[in-house]
PDB file of the backbone (N, CA, C, O) and the ligand in Angstrom, with CONECT records:
HET     ZN  A 101       1
ATOM      1  N   MET A   1       2.746  -8.981 -25.303  1.00  0.00           N
ATOM      2  CA  MET A   1       3.460  -8.336 -24.227  1.00  0.00           C
ATOM      3  C   MET A   1       4.883  -8.136 -24.602  1.00  0.00           C
ATOM      4  O   MET A   1       5.761  -8.804 -24.055  1.00  0.00           O
ATOM      5  N   GLY A   2       5.150  -7.257 -25.499  1.00  0.00           N
ATOM      6  CA  GLY A   2       6.529  -7.107 -26.051  1.00  0.00           C
ATOM      7  C   GLY A   2       7.316  -5.970 -25.431  1.00  0.00           C
ATOM      8  O   GLY A   2       8.378  -5.591 -25.926  1.00  0.00           O
ATOM      9  N   TRP A   3       6.775  -5.416 -24.320  1.00  0.00           N
ATOM     10  CA  TRP A   3       7.407  -4.196 -23.850  1.00  0.00           C
ATOM     11  C   TRP A   3       8.249  -4.348 -22.548  1.00  0.00           C
ATOM     12  O   TRP A   3       9.075  -3.492 -22.230  1.00  0.00           O
ATOM     13  N   ALA A   4       8.020  -5.426 -21.831  1.00  0.00           N
ATOM     14  CA  ALA A   4       8.587  -5.531 -20.619  1.00  0.00           C
ATOM     15  C   ALA A   4      10.159  -5.771 -20.689  1.00  0.00           C
ATOM     16  O   ALA A   4      10.660  -6.413 -21.612  1.00  0.00           O
ATOM     17  N   ASN A   5      10.872  -5.239 -19.699  1.00  0.00           N
ATOM     18  CA  ASN A   5      12.310  -5.378 -19.712  1.00  0.00           C
ATOM     19  C   ASN A   5      12.691  -6.686 -18.938  1.00  0.00           C
ATOM     20  O   ASN A   5      11.827  -7.507 -18.628  1.00  0.00           O
ATOM     21  N   TYR A   6      13.940  -6.838 -18.655  1.00  0.00           N
ATOM     22  CA  TYR A   6      14.395  -8.017 -18.069  1.00  0.00           C
ATOM     23  C   TYR A   6      13.736  -8.390 -16.750  1.00  0.00           C
ATOM     24  O   TYR A   6      13.625  -9.563 -16.394  1.00  0.00           O
ATOM     25  N   LEU A   7      13.329  -7.420 -16.082  1.00  0.00           N
ATOM     26  CA  LEU A   7      12.731  -7.585 -14.753  1.00  0.00           C
ATOM     27  C   LEU A   7      11.184  -7.923 -14.876  1.00  0.00           C
ATOM     28  O   LEU A   7      10.499  -8.257 -13.909  1.00  0.00           O
ATOM     29  N   GLY A   8      10.719  -7.800 -16.158  1.00  0.00           N
ATOM     30  CA  GLY A   8       9.251  -7.985 -16.265  1.00  0.00           C
ATOM     31  C   GLY A   8       8.548  -6.645 -16.101  1.00  0.00           C
ATOM     32  O   GLY A   8       7.318  -6.600 -16.112  1.00  0.00           O
ATOM     33  N   HIS A   9       9.287  -5.561 -15.950  1.00  0.00           N
ATOM     34  CA  HIS A   9       8.621  -4.226 -15.804  1.00  0.00           C
ATOM     35  C   HIS A   9       8.462  -3.572 -17.146  1.00  0.00           C
ATOM     36  O   HIS A   9       9.393  -3.595 -17.951  1.00  0.00           O
ATOM     37  N   ALA A  10       7.356  -3.007 -17.406  1.00  0.00           N
ATOM     38  CA  ALA A  10       7.145  -2.315 -18.650  1.00  0.00           C
ATOM     39  C   ALA A  10       6.660  -0.899 -18.312  1.00  0.00           C
ATOM     40  O   ALA A  10       5.496  -0.642 -18.008  1.00  0.00           O
ATOM     41  N   GLU A  11       7.648  -0.009 -18.390  1.00  0.00           N
ATOM     42  CA  GLU A  11       7.341   1.421 -18.013  1.00  0.00           C
ATOM     43  C   GLU A  11       6.715   2.149 -19.171  1.00  0.00           C
ATOM     44  O   GLU A  11       7.067   1.903 -20.325  1.00  0.00           O
ATOM     45  N   PHE A  12       5.790   3.045 -18.882  1.00  0.00           N
ATOM     46  CA  PHE A  12       5.178   3.880 -19.874  1.00  0.00           C
ATOM     47  C   PHE A  12       5.223   5.316 -19.505  1.00  0.00           C
ATOM     48  O   PHE A  12       4.967   5.656 -18.350  1.00  0.00           O
ATOM     49  N   PRO A  13       5.543   6.195 -20.443  1.00  0.00           N
ATOM     50  CA  PRO A  13       5.439   7.597 -20.218  1.00  0.00           C
ATOM     51  C   PRO A  13       3.952   7.973 -19.831  1.00  0.00           C
ATOM     52  O   PRO A  13       2.998   7.281 -20.186  1.00  0.00           O
ATOM     53  N   LYS A  14       3.835   9.072 -19.111  1.00  0.00           N
ATOM     54  CA  LYS A  14       2.508   9.412 -18.654  1.00  0.00           C
ATOM     55  C   LYS A  14       1.535   9.480 -19.806  1.00  0.00           C
ATOM     56  O   LYS A  14       1.782  10.119 -20.829  1.00  0.00           O
ATOM     57  N   GLY A  15       0.406   8.793 -19.605  1.00  0.00           N
ATOM     58  CA  GLY A  15      -0.627   8.797 -20.677  1.00  0.00           C
ATOM     59  C   GLY A  15      -0.424   7.827 -21.846  1.00  0.00           C
ATOM     60  O   GLY A  15      -1.295   7.654 -22.699  1.00  0.00           O
ATOM     61  N   LYS A  16       0.767   7.197 -21.852  1.00  0.00           N
ATOM     62  CA  LYS A  16       1.044   6.289 -22.996  1.00  0.00           C
ATOM     63  C   LYS A  16       0.171   5.060 -22.977  1.00  0.00           C
ATOM     64  O   LYS A  16      -0.358   4.618 -23.997  1.00  0.00           O
ATOM     65  N   LEU A  17       0.040   4.520 -21.775  1.00  0.00           N
ATOM     66  CA  LEU A  17      -0.731   3.278 -21.710  1.00  0.00           C
ATOM     67  C   LEU A  17      -2.220   3.540 -22.083  1.00  0.00           C
ATOM     68  O   LEU A  17      -2.908   2.672 -22.621  1.00  0.00           O
ATOM     69  N   ASN A  18      -2.656   4.718 -21.786  1.00  0.00           N
ATOM     70  CA  ASN A  18      -4.005   5.081 -22.181  1.00  0.00           C
ATOM     71  C   ASN A  18      -4.100   5.018 -23.698  1.00  0.00           C
ATOM     72  O   ASN A  18      -5.128   4.586 -24.220  1.00  0.00           O
ATOM     73  N   GLU A  19      -3.093   5.420 -24.406  1.00  0.00           N
ATOM     74  CA  GLU A  19      -3.148   5.348 -25.864  1.00  0.00           C
ATOM     75  C   GLU A  19      -2.978   3.960 -26.376  1.00  0.00           C
ATOM     76  O   GLU A  19      -3.625   3.564 -27.346  1.00  0.00           O
ATOM     77  N   VAL A  20      -2.099   3.195 -25.727  1.00  0.00           N
ATOM     78  CA  VAL A  20      -1.874   1.801 -26.181  1.00  0.00           C
ATOM     79  C   VAL A  20      -3.183   1.029 -26.097  1.00  0.00           C
ATOM     80  O   VAL A  20      -3.507   0.218 -26.966  1.00  0.00           O
ATOM     81  N   LEU A  21      -3.926   1.302 -25.029  1.00  0.00           N
ATOM     82  CA  LEU A  21      -5.214   0.476 -24.824  1.00  0.00           C
ATOM     83  C   LEU A  21      -6.412   1.316 -25.377  1.00  0.00           C
ATOM     84  O   LEU A  21      -7.536   1.113 -24.917  1.00  0.00           O
ATOM     85  N   ALA A  22      -6.213   2.232 -26.328  1.00  0.00           N
ATOM     86  CA  ALA A  22      -7.288   2.977 -26.783  1.00  0.00           C
ATOM     87  C   ALA A  22      -8.413   2.146 -27.363  1.00  0.00           C
ATOM     88  O   ALA A  22      -8.174   1.030 -27.826  1.00  0.00           O
ATOM     89  N   ASP A  23      -9.663   2.671 -27.349  1.00  0.00           N
ATOM     90  CA  ASP A  23     -10.704   1.894 -27.908  1.00  0.00           C
ATOM     91  C   ASP A  23     -10.647   1.849 -29.423  1.00  0.00           C
ATOM     92  O   ASP A  23      -9.724   2.388 -30.035  1.00  0.00           O
ATOM     93  N   LYS A  24     -11.655   1.192 -30.037  1.00  0.00           N
ATOM     94  CA  LYS A  24     -11.548   0.957 -31.482  1.00  0.00           C
ATOM     95  C   LYS A  24     -11.629   2.284 -32.284  1.00  0.00           C
ATOM     96  O   LYS A  24     -11.244   2.331 -33.453  1.00  0.00           O
ATOM     97  N   HIS A  25     -12.094   3.274 -31.687  1.00  0.00           N
ATOM     98  CA  HIS A  25     -12.076   4.550 -32.330  1.00  0.00           C
ATOM     99  C   HIS A  25     -10.807   5.337 -32.178  1.00  0.00           C
ATOM    100  O   HIS A  25     -10.666   6.434 -32.720  1.00  0.00           O
ATOM    101  N   GLY A  26      -9.906   4.781 -31.454  1.00  0.00           N
ATOM    102  CA  GLY A  26      -8.610   5.454 -31.288  1.00  0.00           C
ATOM    103  C   GLY A  26      -8.646   6.483 -30.089  1.00  0.00           C
ATOM    104  O   GLY A  26      -7.742   7.300 -29.916  1.00  0.00           O
ATOM    105  N   THR A  27      -9.650   6.394 -29.350  1.00  0.00           N
ATOM    106  CA  THR A  27      -9.814   7.374 -28.208  1.00  0.00           C
ATOM    107  C   THR A  27      -9.035   6.806 -26.999  1.00  0.00           C
ATOM    108  O   THR A  27      -9.314   5.697 -26.544  1.00  0.00           O
ATOM    109  N   PRO A  28      -8.084   7.556 -26.500  1.00  0.00           N
ATOM    110  CA  PRO A  28      -7.359   7.016 -25.320  1.00  0.00           C
ATOM    111  C   PRO A  28      -8.243   6.753 -24.174  1.00  0.00           C
ATOM    112  O   PRO A  28      -9.216   7.487 -24.005  1.00  0.00           O
ATOM    113  N   LEU A  29      -7.993   5.744 -23.340  1.00  0.00           N
ATOM    114  CA  LEU A  29      -8.720   5.483 -22.144  1.00  0.00           C
ATOM    115  C   LEU A  29      -8.596   6.637 -21.172  1.00  0.00           C
ATOM    116  O   LEU A  29      -7.584   7.336 -21.128  1.00  0.00           O
ATOM    117  N   THR A  30      -9.656   6.821 -20.388  1.00  0.00           N
ATOM    118  CA  THR A  30      -9.526   7.708 -19.278  1.00  0.00           C
ATOM    119  C   THR A  30      -8.697   6.981 -18.180  1.00  0.00           C
ATOM    120  O   THR A  30      -8.579   5.755 -18.180  1.00  0.00           O
ATOM    121  N   ASN A  31      -8.143   7.765 -17.268  1.00  0.00           N
ATOM    122  CA  ASN A  31      -7.421   7.128 -16.183  1.00  0.00           C
ATOM    123  C   ASN A  31      -8.252   6.155 -15.342  1.00  0.00           C
ATOM    124  O   ASN A  31      -7.771   5.139 -14.840  1.00  0.00           O
ATOM    125  N   ASN A  32      -9.473   6.515 -15.227  1.00  0.00           N
ATOM    126  CA  ASN A  32     -10.353   5.618 -14.404  1.00  0.00           C
ATOM    127  C   ASN A  32     -10.594   4.333 -15.131  1.00  0.00           C
ATOM    128  O   ASN A  32     -10.561   3.267 -14.516  1.00  0.00           O
ATOM    129  N   ALA A  33     -10.840   4.390 -16.437  1.00  0.00           N
ATOM    130  CA  ALA A  33     -11.015   3.178 -17.270  1.00  0.00           C
ATOM    131  C   ALA A  33      -9.715   2.351 -17.289  1.00  0.00           C
ATOM    132  O   ALA A  33      -9.754   1.121 -17.292  1.00  0.00           O
ATOM    133  N   LEU A  34      -8.627   3.008 -17.303  1.00  0.00           N
ATOM    134  CA  LEU A  34      -7.348   2.318 -17.321  1.00  0.00           C
ATOM    135  C   LEU A  34      -7.149   1.634 -16.003  1.00  0.00           C
ATOM    136  O   LEU A  34      -6.753   0.469 -15.968  1.00  0.00           O
ATOM    137  N   ASN A  35      -7.419   2.341 -14.883  1.00  0.00           N
ATOM    138  CA  ASN A  35      -7.336   1.742 -13.552  1.00  0.00           C
ATOM    139  C   ASN A  35      -8.153   0.496 -13.469  1.00  0.00           C
ATOM    140  O   ASN A  35      -7.716  -0.507 -12.906  1.00  0.00           O
ATOM    141  N   ASN A  36      -9.398   0.549 -14.054  1.00  0.00           N
ATOM    142  CA  ASN A  36     -10.239  -0.636 -14.000  1.00  0.00           C
ATOM    143  C   ASN A  36      -9.609  -1.763 -14.782  1.00  0.00           C
ATOM    144  O   ASN A  36      -9.660  -2.904 -14.324  1.00  0.00           O
ATOM    145  N   HIS A  37      -9.022  -1.513 -15.926  1.00  0.00           N
ATOM    146  CA  HIS A  37      -8.389  -2.544 -16.709  1.00  0.00           C
ATOM    147  C   HIS A  37      -7.236  -3.164 -15.861  1.00  0.00           C
ATOM    148  O   HIS A  37      -7.097  -4.386 -15.799  1.00  0.00           O
ATOM    149  N   ILE A  38      -6.452  -2.336 -15.240  1.00  0.00           N
ATOM    150  CA  ILE A  38      -5.333  -2.839 -14.485  1.00  0.00           C
ATOM    151  C   ILE A  38      -5.863  -3.681 -13.319  1.00  0.00           C
ATOM    152  O   ILE A  38      -5.320  -4.747 -13.029  1.00  0.00           O
ATOM    153  N   ARG A  39      -6.883  -3.223 -12.675  1.00  0.00           N
ATOM    154  CA  ARG A  39      -7.417  -3.965 -11.527  1.00  0.00           C
ATOM    155  C   ARG A  39      -7.878  -5.360 -11.974  1.00  0.00           C
ATOM    156  O   ARG A  39      -7.642  -6.356 -11.289  1.00  0.00           O
ATOM    157  N   HIS A  40      -8.534  -5.408 -13.126  1.00  0.00           N
ATOM    158  CA  HIS A  40      -8.996  -6.731 -13.651  1.00  0.00           C
ATOM    159  C   HIS A  40      -7.841  -7.609 -14.010  1.00  0.00           C
ATOM    160  O   HIS A  40      -7.842  -8.806 -13.724  1.00  0.00           O
ATOM    161  N   ALA A  41      -6.819  -6.998 -14.661  1.00  0.00           N
ATOM    162  CA  ALA A  41      -5.618  -7.789 -14.966  1.00  0.00           C
ATOM    163  C   ALA A  41      -4.996  -8.353 -13.772  1.00  0.00           C
ATOM    164  O   ALA A  41      -4.524  -9.490 -13.786  1.00  0.00           O
ATOM    165  N   LYS A  42      -4.974  -7.545 -12.660  1.00  0.00           N
ATOM    166  CA  LYS A  42      -4.421  -8.115 -11.388  1.00  0.00           C
ATOM    167  C   LYS A  42      -5.272  -9.231 -10.941  1.00  0.00           C
ATOM    168  O   LYS A  42      -4.741 -10.243 -10.485  1.00  0.00           O
ATOM    169  N   GLY A  43      -6.600  -9.123 -11.040  1.00  0.00           N
ATOM    170  CA  GLY A  43      -7.526 -10.156 -10.571  1.00  0.00           C
ATOM    171  C   GLY A  43      -7.256 -11.460 -11.337  1.00  0.00           C
ATOM    172  O   GLY A  43      -7.348 -12.553 -10.780  1.00  0.00           O
ATOM    173  N   TRP A  44      -6.917 -11.315 -12.649  1.00  0.00           N
ATOM    174  CA  TRP A  44      -6.632 -12.486 -13.453  1.00  0.00           C
ATOM    175  C   TRP A  44      -5.145 -12.937 -13.336  1.00  0.00           C
ATOM    176  O   TRP A  44      -4.707 -13.880 -13.994  1.00  0.00           O
ATOM    177  N   ALA A  45      -4.427 -12.245 -12.504  1.00  0.00           N
ATOM    178  CA  ALA A  45      -3.024 -12.585 -12.314  1.00  0.00           C
ATOM    179  C   ALA A  45      -2.203 -12.445 -13.586  1.00  0.00           C
ATOM    180  O   ALA A  45      -1.204 -13.136 -13.787  1.00  0.00           O
ATOM    181  N   MET A  46      -2.660 -11.516 -14.454  1.00  0.00           N
ATOM    182  CA  MET A  46      -1.933 -11.230 -15.639  1.00  0.00           C
ATOM    183  C   MET A  46      -0.777 -10.262 -15.388  1.00  0.00           C
ATOM    184  O   MET A  46       0.214 -10.255 -16.118  1.00  0.00           O
ATOM    185  N   VAL A  47      -0.922  -9.451 -14.348  1.00  0.00           N
ATOM    186  CA  VAL A  47       0.113  -8.534 -13.929  1.00  0.00           C
ATOM    187  C   VAL A  47       0.253  -8.562 -12.418  1.00  0.00           C
ATOM    188  O   VAL A  47      -0.701  -8.910 -11.722  1.00  0.00           O
ATOM    189  N   GLU A  48       1.388  -8.212 -11.905  1.00  0.00           N
ATOM    190  CA  GLU A  48       1.648  -8.234 -10.506  1.00  0.00           C
ATOM    191  C   GLU A  48       0.947  -7.039  -9.790  1.00  0.00           C
ATOM    192  O   GLU A  48       0.615  -6.016 -10.388  1.00  0.00           O
ATOM    193  N   ALA A  49       0.746  -7.257  -8.433  1.00  0.00           N
ATOM    194  CA  ALA A  49      -0.035  -6.306  -7.707  1.00  0.00           C
ATOM    195  C   ALA A  49       0.597  -4.914  -7.653  1.00  0.00           C
ATOM    196  O   ALA A  49      -0.125  -3.945  -7.419  1.00  0.00           O
ATOM    197  N   GLU A  50       1.899  -4.770  -7.856  1.00  0.00           N
ATOM    198  CA  GLU A  50       2.526  -3.454  -7.863  1.00  0.00           C
ATOM    199  C   GLU A  50       2.415  -2.707  -9.161  1.00  0.00           C
ATOM    200  O   GLU A  50       2.965  -1.616  -9.310  1.00  0.00           O
ATOM    201  N   SER A  51       1.698  -3.293 -10.113  1.00  0.00           N
ATOM    202  CA  SER A  51       1.501  -2.617 -11.419  1.00  0.00           C
ATOM    203  C   SER A  51       0.677  -1.383 -11.211  1.00  0.00           C
ATOM    204  O   SER A  51      -0.154  -1.303 -10.307  1.00  0.00           O
ATOM    205  N   ASN A  52       0.926  -0.410 -12.078  1.00  0.00           N
ATOM    206  CA  ASN A  52       0.083   0.808 -12.044  1.00  0.00           C
ATOM    207  C   ASN A  52       0.114   1.376 -13.448  1.00  0.00           C
ATOM    208  O   ASN A  52       0.657   0.788 -14.384  1.00  0.00           O
ATOM    209  N   ARG A  53      -0.512   2.580 -13.553  1.00  0.00           N
ATOM    210  CA  ARG A  53      -0.574   3.179 -14.956  1.00  0.00           C
ATOM    211  C   ARG A  53       0.729   3.461 -15.584  1.00  0.00           C
ATOM    212  O   ARG A  53       0.837   3.527 -16.808  1.00  0.00           O
ATOM    213  N   ARG A  54       1.768   3.639 -14.742  1.00  0.00           N
ATOM    214  CA  ARG A  54       3.088   3.982 -15.278  1.00  0.00           C
ATOM    215  C   ARG A  54       4.011   2.793 -15.571  1.00  0.00           C
ATOM    216  O   ARG A  54       4.992   2.886 -16.308  1.00  0.00           O
ATOM    217  N   CYS A  55       3.621   1.637 -14.928  1.00  0.00           N
ATOM    218  CA  CYS A  55       4.480   0.543 -15.073  1.00  0.00           C
ATOM    219  C   CYS A  55       3.697  -0.756 -14.805  1.00  0.00           C
ATOM    220  O   CYS A  55       3.216  -0.996 -13.697  1.00  0.00           O
ATOM    221  N   LEU A  56       3.588  -1.573 -15.844  1.00  0.00           N
ATOM    222  CA  LEU A  56       2.984  -2.895 -15.643  1.00  0.00           C
ATOM    223  C   LEU A  56       4.121  -3.882 -15.351  1.00  0.00           C
ATOM    224  O   LEU A  56       5.155  -3.943 -16.017  1.00  0.00           O
ATOM    225  N   VAL A  57       3.825  -4.665 -14.268  1.00  0.00           N
ATOM    226  CA  VAL A  57       4.821  -5.680 -13.924  1.00  0.00           C
ATOM    227  C   VAL A  57       4.256  -7.051 -14.163  1.00  0.00           C
ATOM    228  O   VAL A  57       3.242  -7.449 -13.590  1.00  0.00           O
ATOM    229  N   LEU A  58       4.958  -7.774 -15.043  1.00  0.00           N
ATOM    230  CA  LEU A  58       4.542  -9.043 -15.453  1.00  0.00           C
ATOM    231  C   LEU A  58       5.020 -10.153 -14.518  1.00  0.00           C
ATOM    232  O   LEU A  58       6.163 -10.106 -14.063  1.00  0.00           O
ATOM    233  N   PRO A  59       4.220 -11.107 -14.230  1.00  0.00           N
ATOM    234  CA  PRO A  59       4.678 -12.206 -13.384  1.00  0.00           C
ATOM    235  C   PRO A  59       5.943 -12.858 -14.052  1.00  0.00           C
ATOM    236  O   PRO A  59       5.908 -13.271 -15.211  1.00  0.00           O
ATOM    237  N   LEU A  60       7.023 -12.927 -13.287  1.00  0.00           N
ATOM    238  CA  LEU A  60       8.273 -13.385 -13.850  1.00  0.00           C
ATOM    239  C   LEU A  60       8.274 -14.779 -14.258  1.00  0.00           C
ATOM    240  O   LEU A  60       9.025 -15.132 -15.167  1.00  0.00           O
ATOM    241  N   HIS A  61       7.463 -15.651 -13.643  1.00  0.00           N
ATOM    242  CA  HIS A  61       7.417 -17.042 -14.062  1.00  0.00           C
ATOM    243  C   HIS A  61       6.846 -17.169 -15.424  1.00  0.00           C
ATOM    244  O   HIS A  61       6.981 -18.225 -16.042  1.00  0.00           O
ATOM    245  N   ARG A  62       6.204 -16.135 -15.938  1.00  0.00           N
ATOM    246  CA  ARG A  62       5.732 -16.221 -17.336  1.00  0.00           C
ATOM    247  C   ARG A  62       6.573 -15.415 -18.215  1.00  0.00           C
ATOM    248  O   ARG A  62       6.276 -15.277 -19.402  1.00  0.00           O
ATOM    249  N   PHE A  63       7.656 -14.851 -17.675  1.00  0.00           N
ATOM    250  CA  PHE A  63       8.437 -13.943 -18.437  1.00  0.00           C
ATOM    251  C   PHE A  63       9.901 -14.195 -18.238  1.00  0.00           C
ATOM    252  O   PHE A  63      10.610 -13.410 -17.609  1.00  0.00           O
ATOM    253  N   GLN A  64      10.332 -15.269 -18.769  1.00  0.00           N
ATOM    254  CA  GLN A  64      11.714 -15.702 -18.495  1.00  0.00           C
ATOM    255  C   GLN A  64      12.720 -15.286 -19.587  1.00  0.00           C
ATOM    256  O   GLN A  64      13.929 -15.465 -19.445  1.00  0.00           O
ATOM    257  N   LYS A  65      12.191 -14.742 -20.644  1.00  0.00           N
ATOM    258  CA  LYS A  65      13.041 -14.372 -21.735  1.00  0.00           C
ATOM    259  C   LYS A  65      13.157 -12.875 -21.927  1.00  0.00           C
ATOM    260  O   LYS A  65      13.281 -12.351 -23.034  1.00  0.00           O
ATOM    261  N   GLY A  66      13.109 -12.229 -20.796  1.00  0.00           N
ATOM    262  CA  GLY A  66      13.197 -10.754 -20.829  1.00  0.00           C
ATOM    263  C   GLY A  66      14.489 -10.244 -21.445  1.00  0.00           C
ATOM    264  O   GLY A  66      15.522 -10.910 -21.373  1.00  0.00           O
ATOM    265  N   ILE A  67      14.431  -9.064 -22.051  1.00  0.00           N
ATOM    266  CA  ILE A  67      15.609  -8.444 -22.605  1.00  0.00           C
ATOM    267  C   ILE A  67      15.673  -7.038 -22.063  1.00  0.00           C
ATOM    268  O   ILE A  67      14.728  -6.528 -21.461  1.00  0.00           O
ATOM    269  N   GLY A  68      16.846  -6.413 -22.302  1.00  0.00           N
ATOM    270  CA  GLY A  68      16.979  -5.024 -21.963  1.00  0.00           C
ATOM    271  C   GLY A  68      17.350  -4.812 -20.541  1.00  0.00           C
ATOM    272  O   GLY A  68      18.027  -5.631 -19.920  1.00  0.00           O
ATOM    273  N   ASP A  69      16.878  -3.650 -20.006  1.00  0.00           N
ATOM    274  CA  ASP A  69      17.324  -3.197 -18.665  1.00  0.00           C
ATOM    275  C   ASP A  69      16.827  -3.998 -17.561  1.00  0.00           C
ATOM    276  O   ASP A  69      15.862  -4.751 -17.697  1.00  0.00           O
ATOM    277  N   ARG A  70      17.462  -3.856 -16.468  1.00  0.00           N
ATOM    278  CA  ARG A  70      16.971  -4.421 -15.135  1.00  0.00           C
ATOM    279  C   ARG A  70      16.709  -3.317 -14.237  1.00  0.00           C
ATOM    280  O   ARG A  70      17.007  -3.399 -13.046  1.00  0.00           O
ATOM    281  N   THR A  71      16.156  -2.266 -14.748  1.00  0.00           N
ATOM    282  CA  THR A  71      15.854  -1.143 -13.914  1.00  0.00           C
ATOM    283  C   THR A  71      14.373  -0.685 -14.118  1.00  0.00           C
ATOM    284  O   THR A  71      13.735  -0.980 -15.128  1.00  0.00           O
ATOM    285  N   CYS A  72      13.886   0.040 -13.109  1.00  0.00           N
ATOM    286  CA  CYS A  72      12.522   0.612 -13.280  1.00  0.00           C
ATOM    287  C   CYS A  72      12.431   1.872 -12.454  1.00  0.00           C
ATOM    288  O   CYS A  72      12.484   1.843 -11.224  1.00  0.00           O
ATOM    289  N   GLU A  73      12.296   2.954 -13.142  1.00  0.00           N
ATOM    290  CA  GLU A  73      12.209   4.290 -12.494  1.00  0.00           C
ATOM    291  C   GLU A  73      11.007   4.299 -11.606  1.00  0.00           C
ATOM    292  O   GLU A  73      11.088   4.717 -10.451  1.00  0.00           O
ATOM    293  N   GLU A  74       9.887   3.846 -12.120  1.00  0.00           N
ATOM    294  CA  GLU A  74       8.628   3.940 -11.393  1.00  0.00           C
ATOM    295  C   GLU A  74       8.683   3.233 -10.047  1.00  0.00           C
ATOM    296  O   GLU A  74       8.170   3.734  -9.046  1.00  0.00           O
ATOM    297  N   HIS A  75       9.317   2.056 -10.037  1.00  0.00           N
ATOM    298  CA  HIS A  75       9.418   1.305  -8.840  1.00  0.00           C
ATOM    299  C   HIS A  75      10.771   1.474  -8.080  1.00  0.00           C
ATOM    300  O   HIS A  75      11.052   0.764  -7.115  1.00  0.00           O
ATOM    301  N   GLY A  76      11.579   2.431  -8.552  1.00  0.00           N
ATOM    302  CA  GLY A  76      12.790   2.792  -7.859  1.00  0.00           C
ATOM    303  C   GLY A  76      13.870   1.663  -7.922  1.00  0.00           C
ATOM    304  O   GLY A  76      14.687   1.501  -7.015  1.00  0.00           O
ATOM    305  N   ILE A  77      13.825   0.951  -8.967  1.00  0.00           N
ATOM    306  CA  ILE A  77      14.807  -0.199  -9.085  1.00  0.00           C
ATOM    307  C   ILE A  77      15.962   0.405  -9.967  1.00  0.00           C
ATOM    308  O   ILE A  77      15.754   0.816 -11.109  1.00  0.00           O
ATOM    309  N   ARG A  78      17.151   0.428  -9.379  1.00  0.00           N
ATOM    310  CA  ARG A  78      18.304   0.982 -10.092  1.00  0.00           C
ATOM    311  C   ARG A  78      19.278  -0.112 -10.552  1.00  0.00           C
ATOM    312  O   ARG A  78      19.417  -1.156  -9.915  1.00  0.00           O
ATOM    313  N   LYS A  79      19.919   0.153 -11.632  1.00  0.00           N
ATOM    314  CA  LYS A  79      20.818  -0.854 -12.156  1.00  0.00           C
ATOM    315  C   LYS A  79      21.982  -1.045 -11.104  1.00  0.00           C
ATOM    316  O   LYS A  79      22.570  -0.089 -10.600  1.00  0.00           O
ATOM    317  N   VAL A  80      22.244  -2.295 -10.836  1.00  0.00           N
ATOM    318  CA  VAL A  80      23.361  -2.581  -9.948  1.00  0.00           C
ATOM    319  C   VAL A  80      24.600  -2.650 -10.805  1.00  0.00           C
ATOM    320  O   VAL A  80      24.556  -3.006 -11.982  1.00  0.00           O
ATOM    321  N   LYS A  81      25.700  -2.301 -10.184  1.00  0.00           N
ATOM    322  CA  LYS A  81      27.011  -2.330 -10.946  1.00  0.00           C
ATOM    323  C   LYS A  81      27.409  -3.750 -11.251  1.00  0.00           C
ATOM    324  O   LYS A  81      27.458  -4.608 -10.370  1.00  0.00           O
ATOM    325  N   HIS A  82      27.681  -3.976 -12.469  1.00  0.00           N
ATOM    326  CA  HIS A  82      28.107  -5.323 -12.851  1.00  0.00           C
ATOM    327  C   HIS A  82      29.691  -5.394 -12.843  1.00  0.00           C
ATOM    328  O   HIS A  82      30.412  -4.431 -13.107  1.00  0.00           O
ATOM    329  N   TRP A  83      30.116  -6.602 -12.520  1.00  0.00           N
ATOM    330  CA  TRP A  83      31.551  -6.836 -12.574  1.00  0.00           C
ATOM    331  C   TRP A  83      31.947  -6.831 -14.001  1.00  0.00           C
ATOM    332  O   TRP A  83      31.312  -7.498 -14.817  1.00  0.00           O
ATOM    333  N   GLN A  84      32.995  -6.090 -14.350  1.00  0.00           N
ATOM    334  CA  GLN A  84      33.412  -5.990 -15.744  1.00  0.00           C
ATOM    335  C   GLN A  84      34.708  -6.843 -15.935  1.00  0.00           C
ATOM    336  O   GLN A  84      35.714  -6.564 -15.283  1.00  0.00           O
ATOM    337  N   PRO A  85      34.692  -7.802 -16.754  1.00  0.00           N
ATOM    338  CA  PRO A  85      35.880  -8.585 -16.921  1.00  0.00           C
ATOM    339  C   PRO A  85      36.968  -7.789 -17.639  1.00  0.00           C
ATOM    340  O   PRO A  85      38.061  -8.306 -17.868  1.00  0.00           O
TER     341      PRO A  85
HETATM  342 ZN    ZN A 101       8.253  -1.065 -12.491  1.00  0.00          ZN2+
END
């Protein structure tokens, strides 16, 4: 799970996750197959309930060393202004 940002959100361009999870022949998953994968992952608590094809949300208690942004377009999370010293 090397993709998630500081919030534990891992955004994917449309269709990208289908490619990432392609089968052994390199054929991208259909959206239906991908939805099934995500549903199972939610069932196993590997990803949070708000995860979808465009953004996987990792449980933060497993993801305490996040790096990068604290934003997520898919979930409408915008960067808050930081106090600049
Ligand atoms: Zn998100």
